[in-house]
Biopython code that builds the backbone (N, CA, C, O; Angstrom):
import numpy as np
from Bio.PDB.StructureBuilder import StructureBuilder

atoms = [
    (1, "MET", "N", (17.723, -11.199, -16.241)),
    (1, "MET", "CA", (17.950, -9.864, -15.732)),
    (1, "MET", "C", (18.306, -9.940, -14.243)),
    (1, "MET", "O", (17.684, -10.691, -13.492)),
    (2, "SER", "N", (19.275, -9.185, -13.835)),
    (2, "SER", "CA", (19.746, -9.216, -12.448)),
    (2, "SER", "C", (18.930, -8.305, -11.540)),
    (2, "SER", "O", (18.525, -7.207, -11.922)),
    (3, "HIS", "N", (18.707, -8.792, -10.343)),
    (3, "HIS", "CA", (18.002, -8.067, -9.291)),
    (3, "HIS", "C", (18.673, -8.400, -7.966)),
    (3, "HIS", "O", (19.558, -9.253, -7.899)),
    (4, "TYR", "N", (18.240, -7.713, -6.913)),
    (4, "TYR", "CA", (18.744, -7.988, -5.571)),
    (4, "TYR", "C", (17.809, -8.967, -4.867)),
    (4, "TYR", "O", (16.586, -8.847, -4.928)),
    (5, "TYR", "N", (18.428, -9.942, -4.195)),
    (5, "TYR", "CA", (17.687, -10.952, -3.446)),
    (5, "TYR", "C", (18.341, -11.144, -2.083)),
    (5, "TYR", "O", (19.561, -11.050, -1.946)),
    (6, "VAL", "N", (17.517, -11.413, -1.084)),
    (6, "VAL", "CA", (18.030, -11.852, 0.204)),
    (6, "VAL", "C", (17.755, -13.345, 0.301)),
    (6, "VAL", "O", (16.806, -13.855, -0.295)),
    (7, "HIS", "N", (18.594, -14.035, 1.056)),
    (7, "HIS", "CA", (18.399, -15.472, 1.260)),
    (7, "HIS", "C", (19.093, -15.858, 2.555)),
    (7, "HIS", "O", (19.861, -15.079, 3.122)),
    (8, "ASN", "N", (18.813, -17.072, 3.016)),
    (8, "ASN", "CA", (19.362, -17.484, 4.306)),
    (8, "ASN", "C", (20.280, -18.684, 4.211)),
    (8, "ASN", "O", (20.484, -19.377, 5.207)),
    (9, "GLY", "N", (20.818, -18.939, 3.086)),
    (9, "GLY", "CA", (21.746, -20.057, 3.042)),
    (9, "GLY", "C", (21.976, -20.572, 1.650)),
    (9, "GLY", "O", (21.582, -19.967, 0.653)),
    (10, "TYR", "N", (22.608, -21.672, 1.619)),
    (10, "TYR", "CA", (23.015, -22.267, 0.362)),
    (10, "TYR", "C", (22.473, -23.672, 0.264)),
    (10, "TYR", "O", (22.236, -24.336, 1.273)),
    (11, "SER", "N", (22.280, -24.115, -0.959)),
    (11, "SER", "CA", (21.836, -25.476, -1.204)),
    (11, "SER", "C", (22.921, -26.427, -0.704)),
    (11, "SER", "O", (24.083, -26.305, -1.091)),
    (12, "GLY", "N", (22.550, -27.353, 0.137)),
    (12, "GLY", "CA", (23.515, -28.218, 0.813)),
    (12, "GLY", "C", (24.495, -28.943, -0.083)),
    (12, "GLY", "O", (25.680, -29.013, 0.240)),
    (13, "TRP", "N", (24.040, -29.479, -1.189)),
    (13, "TRP", "CA", (24.949, -30.260, -2.038)),
    (13, "TRP", "C", (25.650, -29.407, -3.078)),
    (13, "TRP", "O", (26.522, -29.901, -3.792)),
    (14, "SER", "N", (25.294, -28.163, -3.176)),
    (14, "SER", "CA", (25.922, -27.274, -4.156)),
    (14, "SER", "C", (26.339, -25.985, -3.470)),
    (14, "SER", "O", (25.782, -24.923, -3.744)),
    (15, "TYR", "N", (27.311, -26.075, -2.585)),
    (15, "TYR", "CA", (27.744, -24.907, -1.828)),
    (15, "TYR", "C", (28.141, -23.789, -2.781)),
    (15, "TYR", "O", (28.881, -24.001, -3.741)),
    (16, "GLY", "N", (27.643, -22.615, -2.499)),
    (16, "GLY", "CA", (27.924, -21.465, -3.338)),
    (16, "GLY", "C", (26.724, -21.018, -4.138)),
    (16, "GLY", "O", (26.764, -19.974, -4.790)),
    (17, "THR", "N", (25.651, -21.798, -4.098)),
    (17, "THR", "CA", (24.451, -21.431, -4.838)),
    (17, "THR", "C", (23.382, -20.941, -3.870)),
    (17, "THR", "O", (22.933, -21.707, -3.017)),
    (18, "PRO", "N", (22.963, -19.677, -3.983)),
    (18, "PRO", "CA", (21.907, -19.172, -3.102)),
    (18, "PRO", "C", (20.636, -20.004, -3.241)),
    (18, "PRO", "O", (20.307, -20.474, -4.331)),
    (19, "SER", "N", (19.937, -20.179, -2.144)),
    (19, "SER", "CA", (18.737, -20.998, -2.115)),
    (19, "SER", "C", (17.562, -20.215, -1.544)),
    (19, "SER", "O", (17.720, -19.431, -0.608)),
    (20, "ASN", "N", (16.373, -20.438, -2.123)),
    (20, "ASN", "CA", (15.129, -19.815, -1.667)),
    (20, "ASN", "C", (15.240, -18.287, -1.608)),
    (20, "ASN", "O", (15.022, -17.697, -0.550)),
    (21, "PRO", "N", (15.575, -17.644, -2.728)),
    (21, "PRO", "CA", (15.765, -16.188, -2.734)),
    (21, "PRO", "C", (14.458, -15.407, -2.599)),
    (21, "PRO", "O", (13.394, -15.869, -3.012)),
    (22, "GLN", "N", (14.561, -14.219, -2.013)),
    (22, "GLN", "CA", (13.442, -13.283, -1.882)),
    (22, "GLN", "C", (13.851, -11.967, -2.524)),
    (22, "GLN", "O", (14.842, -11.359, -2.121)),
    (23, "LEU", "N", (13.096, -11.529, -3.516)),
    (23, "LEU", "CA", (13.355, -10.263, -4.198)),
    (23, "LEU", "C", (13.227, -9.099, -3.219)),
    (23, "LEU", "O", (12.324, -9.081, -2.383)),
    (24, "ILE", "N", (14.139, -8.123, -3.328)),
    (24, "ILE", "CA", (14.020, -6.872, -2.575)),
    (24, "ILE", "C", (14.272, -5.709, -3.532)),
    (24, "ILE", "O", (14.836, -5.895, -4.611)),
    (25, "SER", "N", (13.858, -4.527, -3.135)),
    (25, "SER", "CA", (14.028, -3.345, -3.980)),
    (25, "SER", "C", (15.492, -2.906, -3.998)),
    (25, "SER", "O", (16.235, -3.192, -3.060)),
    (26, "PRO", "N", (15.909, -2.214, -5.059)),
    (26, "PRO", "CA", (17.275, -1.680, -5.100)),
    (26, "PRO", "C", (17.551, -0.720, -3.934)),
    (26, "PRO", "O", (18.670, -0.666, -3.425)),
    (27, "GLU", "N", (16.541, 0.027, -3.521)),
    (27, "GLU", "CA", (16.708, 0.959, -2.407)),
    (27, "GLU", "C", (16.971, 0.214, -1.094)),
    (27, "GLU", "O", (17.830, 0.609, -0.306)),
    (28, "ASP", "N", (16.221, -0.865, -0.871)),
    (28, "ASP", "CA", (16.446, -1.664, 0.335)),
    (28, "ASP", "C", (17.800, -2.358, 0.277)),
    (28, "ASP", "O", (18.489, -2.468, 1.291)),
    (29, "ALA", "N", (18.181, -2.825, -0.902)),
    (29, "ALA", "CA", (19.498, -3.460, -1.062)),
    (29, "ALA", "C", (20.606, -2.465, -0.734)),
    (29, "ALA", "O", (21.573, -2.810, -0.054)),
    (30, "ALA", "N", (20.468, -1.231, -1.216)),
    (30, "ALA", "CA", (21.479, -0.204, -0.938)),
    (30, "ALA", "C", (21.572, 0.063, 0.558)),
    (30, "ALA", "O", (22.663, 0.261, 1.093)),
    (31, "ARG", "N", (20.445, 0.069, 1.221)),
    (31, "ARG", "CA", (20.436, 0.304, 2.663)),
    (31, "ARG", "C", (21.101, -0.855, 3.416)),
    (31, "ARG", "O", (21.855, -0.632, 4.363)),
    (32, "LEU", "N", (20.821, -2.086, 2.995)),
    (32, "LEU", "CA", (21.463, -3.248, 3.610)),
    (32, "LEU", "C", (22.967, -3.224, 3.369)),
    (32, "LEU", "O", (23.752, -3.499, 4.276)),
    (33, "MET", "N", (23.363, -2.896, 2.145)),
    (33, "MET", "CA", (24.784, -2.842, 1.805)),
    (33, "MET", "C", (25.498, -1.791, 2.648)),
    (33, "MET", "O", (26.594, -2.029, 3.156)),
    (34, "LYS", "N", (24.872, -0.635, 2.789)),
    (34, "LYS", "CA", (25.485, 0.436, 3.574)),
    (34, "LYS", "C", (25.611, 0.033, 5.041)),
    (34, "LYS", "O", (26.656, 0.245, 5.657)),
    (35, "SER", "N", (24.557, -0.544, 5.596)),
    (35, "SER", "CA", (24.589, -0.904, 7.019)),
    (35, "SER", "C", (25.614, -2.000, 7.313)),
    (35, "SER", "O", (26.164, -2.054, 8.413)),
    (36, "ALA", "N", (25.873, -2.875, 6.337)),
    (36, "ALA", "CA", (26.820, -3.979, 6.542)),
    (36, "ALA", "C", (28.202, -3.693, 5.971)),
    (36, "ALA", "O", (29.123, -4.491, 6.140)),
    (37, "GLY", "N", (28.350, -2.548, 5.290)),
    (37, "GLY", "CA", (29.638, -2.223, 4.689)),
    (37, "GLY", "C", (29.988, -3.118, 3.514)),
    (37, "GLY", "O", (31.157, -3.439, 3.299)),
    (38, "LEU", "N", (28.980, -3.520, 2.754)),
    (38, "LEU", "CA", (29.190, -4.401, 1.606)),
    (38, "LEU", "C", (29.306, -3.599, 0.317)),
    (38, "LEU", "O", (28.649, -2.572, 0.155)),
    (39, "SER", "N", (30.136, -4.068, -0.589)),
    (39, "SER", "CA", (30.289, -3.424, -1.896)),
    (39, "SER", "C", (29.420, -4.136, -2.930)),
    (39, "SER", "O", (28.964, -5.257, -2.708)),
    (40, "SER", "N", (29.201, -3.472, -4.054)),
    (40, "SER", "CA", (28.433, -4.098, -5.130)),
    (40, "SER", "C", (29.151, -5.335, -5.657)),
    (40, "SER", "O", (28.504, -6.287, -6.095)),
    (41, "MET", "N", (30.475, -5.331, -5.620)),
    (41, "MET", "CA", (31.240, -6.505, -6.051)),
    (41, "MET", "C", (30.987, -7.688, -5.113)),
    (41, "MET", "O", (30.843, -8.823, -5.566)),
    (42, "GLN", "N", (30.933, -7.421, -3.818)),
    (42, "GLN", "CA", (30.712, -8.501, -2.852)),
    (42, "GLN", "C", (29.351, -9.162, -3.027)),
    (42, "GLN", "O", (29.241, -10.382, -2.908)),
    (43, "VAL", "N", (28.320, -8.384, -3.306)),
    (43, "VAL", "CA", (26.987, -8.975, -3.440)),
    (43, "VAL", "C", (26.763, -9.587, -4.815)),
    (43, "VAL", "O", (25.774, -10.290, -5.024)),
    (44, "SER", "N", (27.658, -9.334, -5.746)),
    (44, "SER", "CA", (27.541, -9.900, -7.092)),
    (44, "SER", "C", (28.206, -11.266, -7.219)),
    (44, "SER", "O", (28.100, -11.912, -8.261)),
    (45, "THR", "N", (28.888, -11.709, -6.170)),
    (45, "THR", "CA", (29.512, -13.025, -6.191)),
    (45, "THR", "C", (28.847, -13.912, -5.142)),
    (45, "THR", "O", (28.316, -13.420, -4.147)),
    (46, "THR", "N", (28.880, -15.209, -5.371)),
    (46, "THR", "CA", (28.228, -16.109, -4.422)),
    (46, "THR", "C", (29.161, -16.578, -3.314)),
    (46, "THR", "O", (28.700, -16.933, -2.229)),
    (47, "LEU", "N", (30.456, -16.586, -3.568)),
    (47, "LEU", "CA", (31.432, -17.004, -2.554)),
    (47, "LEU", "C", (32.480, -15.939, -2.347)),
    (47, "LEU", "O", (33.069, -15.499, -3.334)),
    (48, "PRO", "N", (32.747, -15.505, -1.176)),
    (48, "PRO", "CA", (31.978, -15.836, 0.013)),
    (48, "PRO", "C", (30.633, -15.115, -0.018)),
    (48, "PRO", "O", (30.499, -14.099, -0.701)),
    (49, "PRO", "N", (29.646, -15.615, 0.699)),
    (49, "PRO", "CA", (28.337, -14.961, 0.694)),
    (49, "PRO", "C", (28.411, -13.582, 1.346)),
    (49, "PRO", "O", (29.168, -13.376, 2.294)),
    (50, "ALA", "N", (27.631, -12.655, 0.838)),
    (50, "ALA", "CA", (27.600, -11.283, 1.360)),
    (50, "ALA", "C", (26.611, -11.229, 2.521)),
    (50, "ALA", "O", (25.407, -11.082, 2.316)),
    (51, "GLN", "N", (27.125, -11.348, 3.722)),
    (51, "GLN", "CA", (26.281, -11.400, 4.913)),
    (51, "GLN", "C", (26.030, -10.002, 5.458)),
    (51, "GLN", "O", (26.964, -9.227, 5.665)),
    (52, "TYR", "N", (24.744, -9.684, 5.690)),
    (52, "TYR", "CA", (24.374, -8.381, 6.239)),
    (52, "TYR", "C", (23.789, -8.484, 7.643)),
    (52, "TYR", "O", (23.640, -7.467, 8.319)),
    (53, "ALA", "N", (23.457, -9.691, 8.095)),
    (53, "ALA", "CA", (22.847, -9.854, 9.423)),
    (53, "ALA", "C", (23.220, -11.208, 10.008)),
    (53, "ALA", "O", (23.603, -12.134, 9.293)),
    (54, "GLU", "N", (23.098, -11.296, 11.308)),
    (54, "GLU", "CA", (23.270, -12.570, 12.020)),
    (54, "GLU", "C", (21.885, -13.139, 12.311)),
    (54, "GLU", "O", (20.930, -12.389, 12.516)),
    (55, "ALA", "N", (21.780, -14.444, 12.328)),
    (55, "ALA", "CA", (20.515, -15.093, 12.677)),
    (55, "ALA", "C", (20.071, -14.630, 14.057)),
    (55, "ALA", "O", (20.871, -14.554, 14.990)),
    (56, "GLY", "N", (18.779, -14.321, 14.172)),
    (56, "GLY", "CA", (18.227, -13.902, 15.454)),
    (56, "GLY", "C", (18.238, -12.410, 15.716)),
    (56, "GLY", "O", (17.671, -11.966, 16.714)),
    (57, "THR", "N", (18.869, -11.612, 14.846)),
    (57, "THR", "CA", (18.880, -10.158, 15.037)),
    (57, "THR", "C", (17.616, -9.546, 14.443)),
    (57, "THR", "O", (16.905, -10.202, 13.681)),
    (58, "ARG", "N", (17.335, -8.298, 14.788)),
    (58, "ARG", "CA", (16.149, -7.609, 14.246)),
    (58, "ARG", "C", (16.231, -7.506, 12.727)),
    (58, "ARG", "O", (15.230, -7.703, 12.039)),
    (59, "LEU", "N", (17.405, -7.203, 12.202)),
    (59, "LEU", "CA", (17.559, -7.086, 10.751)),
    (59, "LEU", "C", (17.280, -8.423, 10.068)),
    (59, "LEU", "O", (16.674, -8.458, 8.997)),
    (60, "PHE", "N", (17.709, -9.498, 10.668)),
    (60, "PHE", "CA", (17.416, -10.847, 10.182)),
    (60, "PHE", "C", (15.901, -11.060, 10.152)),
    (60, "PHE", "O", (15.357, -11.566, 9.170)),
    (61, "ASP", "N", (15.229, -10.672, 11.230)),
    (61, "ASP", "CA", (13.784, -10.868, 11.333)),
    (61, "ASP", "C", (13.001, -10.037, 10.322)),
    (61, "ASP", "O", (12.099, -10.559, 9.666)),
    (62, "VAL", "N", (13.331, -8.745, 10.182)),
    (62, "VAL", "CA", (12.545, -7.884, 9.282)),
    (62, "VAL", "C", (12.816, -8.160, 7.805)),
    (62, "VAL", "O", (12.083, -7.680, 6.940)),
    (63, "THR", "N", (13.854, -8.921, 7.516)),
    (63, "THR", "CA", (14.113, -9.294, 6.118)),
    (63, "THR", "C", (13.681, -10.733, 5.851)),
    (63, "THR", "O", (14.220, -11.406, 4.971)),
    (64, "GLY", "N", (12.707, -11.187, 6.620)),
    (64, "GLY", "CA", (12.112, -12.489, 6.352)),
    (64, "GLY", "C", (12.926, -13.680, 6.815)),
    (64, "GLY", "O", (12.787, -14.775, 6.270)),
    (65, "GLY", "N", (13.779, -13.482, 7.817)),
    (65, "GLY", "CA", (14.612, -14.579, 8.301)),
    (65, "GLY", "C", (15.767, -14.881, 7.365)),
    (65, "GLY", "O", (16.178, -16.030, 7.209)),
    (66, "ASN", "N", (16.277, -13.839, 6.752)),
    (66, "ASN", "CA", (17.399, -13.972, 5.820)),
    (66, "ASN", "C", (18.609, -13.218, 6.351)),
    (66, "ASN", "O", (18.482, -12.335, 7.199)),
    (67, "ARG", "N", (19.790, -13.578, 5.840)),
    (67, "ARG", "CA", (21.008, -12.909, 6.310)),
    (67, "ARG", "C", (22.033, -12.630, 5.226)),
    (67, "ARG", "O", (23.056, -12.001, 5.496)),
    (68, "PHE", "N", (21.780, -13.085, 4.004)),
    (68, "PHE", "CA", (22.712, -12.858, 2.902)),
    (68, "PHE", "C", (22.045, -12.041, 1.797)),
    (68, "PHE", "O", (20.833, -12.126, 1.597)),
    (69, "LEU", "N", (22.840, -11.255, 1.087)),
    (69, "LEU", "CA", (22.368, -10.436, -0.028)),
    (69, "LEU", "C", (23.070, -10.897, -1.298)),
    (69, "LEU", "O", (24.273, -11.158, -1.294)),
    (70, "PHE", "N", (22.312, -10.995, -2.378)),
    (70, "PHE", "CA", (22.837, -11.477, -3.650)),
    (70, "PHE", "C", (22.288, -10.619, -4.779)),
    (70, "PHE", "O", (21.089, -10.342, -4.820)),
    (71, "PHE", "N", (23.157, -10.195, -5.701)),
    (71, "PHE", "CA", (22.728, -9.484, -6.900)),
    (71, "PHE", "C", (22.996, -10.397, -8.084)),
    (71, "PHE", "O", (24.143, -10.721, -8.391)),
    (72, "GLY", "N", (21.936, -10.800, -8.731)),
    (72, "GLY", "CA", (22.066, -11.694, -9.874)),
    (72, "GLY", "C", (20.692, -12.074, -10.381)),
    (72, "GLY", "O", (19.710, -11.371, -10.142)),
    (73, "ASP", "N", (20.633, -13.181, -11.078)),
    (73, "ASP", "CA", (19.385, -13.671, -11.648)),
    (73, "ASP", "C", (18.883, -14.841, -10.808)),
    (73, "ASP", "O", (19.669, -15.695, -10.397)),
    (74, "TYR", "N", (17.589, -14.881, -10.555)),
    (74, "TYR", "CA", (17.056, -15.957, -9.718)),
    (74, "TYR", "C", (17.264, -17.334, -10.337)),
    (74, "TYR", "O", (17.195, -18.341, -9.631)),
    (75, "THR", "N", (17.518, -17.396, -11.642)),
    (75, "THR", "CA", (17.769, -18.696, -12.271)),
    (75, "THR", "C", (19.106, -19.285, -11.825)),
    (75, "THR", "O", (19.383, -20.457, -12.083)),
    (76, "GLU", "N", (19.934, -18.482, -11.158)),
    (76, "GLU", "CA", (21.203, -18.970, -10.606)),
    (76, "GLU", "C", (21.009, -19.597, -9.225)),
    (76, "GLU", "O", (21.965, -20.090, -8.627)),
    (77, "CYS", "N", (19.779, -19.581, -8.721)),
    (77, "CYS", "CA", (19.478, -20.039, -7.367)),
    (77, "CYS", "C", (18.740, -21.377, -7.384)),
    (77, "CYS", "O", (18.180, -21.785, -8.401)),
    (78, "PHE", "N", (18.754, -22.049, -6.224)),
    (78, "PHE", "CA", (17.975, -23.263, -6.023)),
    (78, "PHE", "C", (16.742, -22.939, -5.196)),
    (78, "PHE", "O", (16.669, -21.891, -4.555)),
    (79, "ASP", "N", (15.775, -23.845, -5.218)),
    (79, "ASP", "CA", (14.558, -23.738, -4.407)),
    (79, "ASP", "C", (13.862, -22.397, -4.608)),
    (79, "ASP", "O", (13.552, -21.698, -3.644)),
    (80, "VAL", "N", (13.622, -22.048, -5.859)),
    (80, "VAL", "CA", (12.997, -20.766, -6.192)),
    (80, "VAL", "C", (11.484, -20.869, -6.026)),
    (80, "VAL", "O", (10.852, -21.778, -6.564)),
    (81, "ASP", "N", (10.914, -19.936, -5.280)),
    (81, "ASP", "CA", (9.472, -19.801, -5.099)),
    (81, "ASP", "C", (9.041, -18.642, -5.991)),
    (81, "ASP", "O", (9.467, -17.507, -5.781)),
    (82, "ALA", "N", (8.205, -18.920, -6.978)),
    (82, "ALA", "CA", (7.804, -17.902, -7.957)),
    (82, "ALA", "C", (7.229, -16.653, -7.293)),
    (82, "ALA", "O", (7.462, -15.543, -7.771)),
    (83, "GLY", "N", (6.491, -16.811, -6.214)),
    (83, "GLY", "CA", (5.916, -15.663, -5.521)),
    (83, "GLY", "C", (6.963, -14.781, -4.864)),
    (83, "GLY", "O", (6.795, -13.563, -4.795)),
    (84, "LYS", "N", (8.044, -15.385, -4.380)),
    (84, "LYS", "CA", (9.085, -14.629, -3.691)),
    (84, "LYS", "C", (10.015, -13.886, -4.649)),
    (84, "LYS", "O", (10.649, -12.907, -4.255)),
    (85, "VAL", "N", (10.105, -14.336, -5.895)),
    (85, "VAL", "CA", (10.987, -13.656, -6.849)),
    (85, "VAL", "C", (10.227, -12.707, -7.768)),
    (85, "VAL", "O", (10.834, -11.990, -8.564)),
    (86, "SER", "N", (8.904, -12.701, -7.661)),
    (86, "SER", "CA", (8.118, -11.815, -8.522)),
    (86, "SER", "C", (7.646, -10.549, -7.810)),
    (86, "SER", "O", (7.258, -9.580, -8.462)),
    (87, "SER", "N", (7.678, -10.552, -6.494)),
    (87, "SER", "CA", (7.209, -9.399, -5.722)),
    (87, "SER", "C", (8.209, -9.104, -4.608)),
    (87, "SER", "O", (8.537, -9.990, -3.818)),
    (88, "PRO", "N", (8.697, -7.856, -4.538)),
    (88, "PRO", "CA", (9.712, -7.551, -3.523)),
    (88, "PRO", "C", (9.166, -7.581, -2.095)),
    (88, "PRO", "O", (8.018, -7.219, -1.836)),
    (89, "LEU", "N", (10.014, -8.019, -1.196)),
    (89, "LEU", "CA", (9.718, -8.008, 0.226)),
    (89, "LEU", "C", (9.583, -6.562, 0.692)),
    (89, "LEU", "O", (10.387, -5.708, 0.317)),
    (90, "ILE", "N", (8.586, -6.294, 1.493)),
    (90, "ILE", "CA", (8.414, -4.970, 2.093)),
    (90, "ILE", "C", (9.118, -5.001, 3.453)),
    (90, "ILE", "O", (8.686, -5.697, 4.371)),
    (91, "ILE", "N", (10.196, -4.244, 3.565)),
    (91, "ILE", "CA", (10.968, -4.214, 4.803)),
    (91, "ILE", "C", (10.489, -3.055, 5.671)),
    (91, "ILE", "O", (10.452, -1.908, 5.225)),
    (92, "ASP", "N", (10.125, -3.360, 6.902)),
    (92, "ASP", "CA", (9.685, -2.340, 7.856)),
    (92, "ASP", "C", (10.917, -1.793, 8.578)),
    (92, "ASP", "O", (11.325, -2.317, 9.614)),
    (93, "TRP", "N", (11.498, -0.744, 8.021)),
    (93, "TRP", "CA", (12.730, -0.177, 8.577)),
    (93, "TRP", "C", (12.513, 0.463, 9.944)),
    (93, "TRP", "O", (13.475, 0.664, 10.685)),
    (94, "THR", "N", (11.270, 0.787, 10.292)),
    (94, "THR", "CA", (11.014, 1.368, 11.613)),
    (94, "THR", "C", (11.180, 0.324, 12.715)),
    (94, "THR", "O", (11.337, 0.675, 13.885)),
    (95, "ALA", "N", (11.146, -0.956, 12.347)),
    (95, "ALA", "CA", (11.277, -2.034, 13.328)),
    (95, "ALA", "C", (12.730, -2.419, 13.594)),
    (95, "ALA", "O", (13.009, -3.257, 14.451)),
    (96, "VAL", "N", (13.647, -1.806, 12.857)),
    (96, "VAL", "CA", (15.069, -2.161, 13.015)),
    (96, "VAL", "C", (15.701, -1.297, 14.083)),
    (96, "VAL", "O", (16.890, -1.438, 14.367)),
]
sb = StructureBuilder()
sb.init_structure("model")
sb.init_model(0)
sb.init_chain("A")
sb.init_seg("    ")
for serial, (resi, resn, name, xyz) in enumerate(atoms, 1):
    if name == "N":
        sb.init_residue(resn, " ", resi, " ")
    sb.init_atom(name, np.array(xyz, "f"), 0.0, 1.0, " ", f" {name:<3s}", serial, name[0])
structure = sb.get_structure()
């Protein structure tokens, strides 16, 4: 089943595969997409990655040090942490 995930990069030897994904709510994903001008088509593909933030920005920080958004199944990702894909990240939008 597909969900929205944020992540900060790709597996080095398999470029194009999201790595270490963090589940986020559909509402937070919509907000990230709107703020970055991303379409649902862009976040549904792995290449090019759908970037919503730059490293070191507040948005990067409040989303757990991530900068890319992906809509798909976590089984398509590398370095999956069961805790990060089973519970959505709580984003503090007041800190942005």
